[in-house]
C-alpha positions as CSV (number, residue, x, y, z in Angstrom):
1,M,-79.3,16.9,182.7
2,R,-77.9,19.1,180.0
3,Q,-76.1,16.2,178.3
4,F,-79.5,14.5,177.9
5,E,-81.4,17.7,177.1
6,I,-83.6,17.2,180.2
7,E,-84.9,20.5,181.5
8,P,-85.8,21.1,185.1
9,A,-89.5,21.0,185.9
10,D,-89.1,24.0,188.2
11,P,-87.8,27.2,186.5
12,V,-85.9,28.1,189.7
13,N,-83.8,25.0,189.1
14,V,-82.7,26.3,185.6
15,E,-81.0,29.1,187.5
16,F,-79.6,26.7,190.1
17,C,-78.2,24.5,187.3
18,D,-76.5,27.6,185.7
19,F,-75.1,28.6,189.2
20,L,-73.7,25.1,189.8
21,S,-72.2,24.9,186.3
22,E,-70.3,28.1,186.8
23,Y,-69.4,27.7,190.5
24,A,-65.7,27.2,191.2
25,V,-64.6,25.7,194.5
26,D,-61.9,27.6,196.2
27,P,-58.8,25.4,196.6
28,D,-58.2,26.7,200.1
29,P,-59.6,24.1,202.4
30,H,-60.5,26.8,205.0
31,T,-62.8,28.5,202.6
32,P,-66.4,27.2,203.0
33,L,-68.7,26.5,200.1
34,D,-71.3,29.1,199.3
35,P,-74.4,28.0,201.2
36,K,-76.3,28.4,197.9
37,V,-74.5,25.3,196.7
38,G,-76.4,23.1,199.2
39,I,-79.7,24.8,198.5
40,A,-79.2,24.4,194.8
41,V,-78.3,20.7,195.0
42,Q,-81.2,19.9,197.3
43,S,-83.6,21.8,195.0
44,I,-82.4,20.1,191.8
45,W,-82.4,16.7,193.5
46,K,-86.1,17.1,194.4
47,D,-87.0,18.4,190.9
48,G,-89.6,16.4,188.9
49,S,-87.1,16.0,186.1
50,M,-84.9,13.8,188.2
51,D,-87.0,10.7,187.4
52,A,-86.3,11.2,183.7
53,L,-82.6,11.6,184.4
54,L,-82.4,8.6,186.6
55,E,-84.1,6.4,184.0
56,R,-80.9,7.0,182.0
57,Q,-78.5,6.4,184.9
58,S,-76.8,3.5,183.1
59,E,-75.6,6.0,180.5
60,F,-73.5,8.2,182.8
61,Y,-71.1,7.8,185.8
62,L,-71.9,9.9,188.9
63,M,-68.7,10.0,191.0
64,D,-69.3,9.6,194.7
65,S,-67.2,11.0,197.5
66,A,-66.5,7.7,199.2
67,P,-62.8,7.3,200.2
């Protein structure tokens, strides 16, 4: 979103974007993710700005977690 200067439609998602950008995953596999990570991802995914971002999906690579 930031790369394409697309701002979230919901102001709460601006804070969630900042949170996720600064979040560091603990390398210890026994340390769970902060529950706020899931909340932030769900909220940003549902944001109205996602349509604008996905219109440009051919311009970026979104890595998946498939093995």
